[in-house]
N, C-alpha and C positions, 0 to 999 in steps of 0.2 A: 493868285499866288496861295498855295496852301498855308495853313498857320504854321508857325515855326516848328511847333511840336512834333506835327506830323511829317514836316519836312526833314528835322534832325533825325527822326527816327528812321525814315526812308533813306537818308544819307548814310546813316550808321549801317544799314544792311549793306548798301552798295560798297561803301569802304571796307566792311569786314570780309565780304567776299573775296575782294580784291587783295587786302593785306594778308589774309591766310594763304593765298598763293604765293605771295611775295616773300613773306616771313615764316610761314609755317604756323601750324595751330597753337603751339606752345609758345612761341615769341609773341604772336600776336595777342593771345589771352594775356600774357604777362605784362605787355606793353599797355594795354588798355586798362588791365587792372591797376597797375602801378598810376597811370595818368588820373584814373578816376579817384584813387586815393589821394594823390598828390593836389588835385584841383578841388577835391571835396564835393564833386557832382560829376554827372556824366559829361564825358570829353565832347561828344557833340554838341551838346548843349552850351559848352564853353566856346567851341568853335563858332556857334552862330552868334553868341553874345560877345565874345572877346577874343577873335581869331589870333591875335598875338600873344595871348597868355596861353593858347593851344599849342601853337607853335614853340614858344619857349619851354614848355613842359616836354614836347617831342624832341626839341634840341637837347635837354638833359639826359634824355635817352640814348639818343643816336649821335650826339653831337652835331658835327657837319654833315653826317650822313641823313640828317632830317631832310635836308633840301634835296638829296638824291631822291629820298622815299617820297616826298610829296610830289617830284616831278615823275617818278615812275607811276605813282597813284592815278595821276590825272592823266597821264599818257595811256594807261591802261583803261580809265573810264571812257577816254576818247574812243579807243579801238572797240571796246565792249558795247558802247551805246551809240555809236557813228557821230559823236560830237568833235568839234574843232576848237577846245578850250586850250589857250596856251599856258602850258605847265609854268612858265616863268612869270606870267601875268598873274595865275592863282596864287603862286607863292610871294609875289610881290604884295598882293592884296591882303594875305594872311600876315604878313610883316608889318603892315601899315596901321596906323591907329586913328585915323581920320575917320569921320562917320561916312563920307562917300565911298572911301574904299571897302568899308565894311558893308555898306548897301550893294555894292558891286559884286562882292563875293556871295553875299547873300542870293543874289540874282543868278549867279552861276550855280550855286547849290541847288537852288529851285529848279534851274533847267535840268540839271543832272537827275534831280528826283523825278521830274515829270517824264523824262526819256526812259527812266528806269522802270517807272510804273507802266509807261506804254509798252515795254518789253515784257515785263512780267505778266501784263494781260494779255499778250499774244504767246505766252507760254514758252518764252525764251529763258526764262529764269526759274 
């Protein structure tokens, strides 16, 4: 498993690629800027350390649309990287606050990162 700093950096890259296509450049940048300012540090570091706080901030921006955005994000990650991660389970893990759920979410993020790096190494990104 890569160290969490490298994993969050690569996961940020994956998410930004997909979020830019879903939201557009300006909306994506504005959302990430707001979340960084509100959380006081990099949003993806918060996702790694405290997924529920990340989700709550996303919910402040999008309301109930945060659930839809996360599900779309995971669905696109699946199609882009050939994975089969349940969007509902990913969302459930983000909203839980027990250590087992956080570790499971980290494991999924690590899986995404490994596939992304493999694809990037093959020149697909």
